[in-house]
Residue, then its C-alpha position, 0 to 999 in steps of 0.5 A: m572382297v574375296d570369300k575365303a572360303g572359296l580362296g581355300s577351297l580354290l587352293a585346294g583343288l588346285i594342289l589337289i590338281a597337280l598331285g593328280a597330274y604328278g601322278i599320272l605321269i609318276y604311273l603312267d603304264e599302271v594308268i593306262s593299264v587302267l584306262k584300257g581296262s575300264l573301258g573293256v569293264i563298261a563295254v561289257l555294261i552297256g552290252i547288258f544295258l542293250a542286251v536288257i532293253g531291247f529283251f523288254i522292246m521284243k517282248e512287248 
């Protein structure tokens, strides 16, 4: 016997994956721009994190 909640969740997940892939293909240039921008933001956040840790390590 198949669990109906699990089957519904699986079907909803597959539909969302298909819609997301379709959206990525349509707006590929914008998706690449967002990824480039987010990589820069992540690099800045990691740099701030390492600087704060380095400050506290030197303070000891």
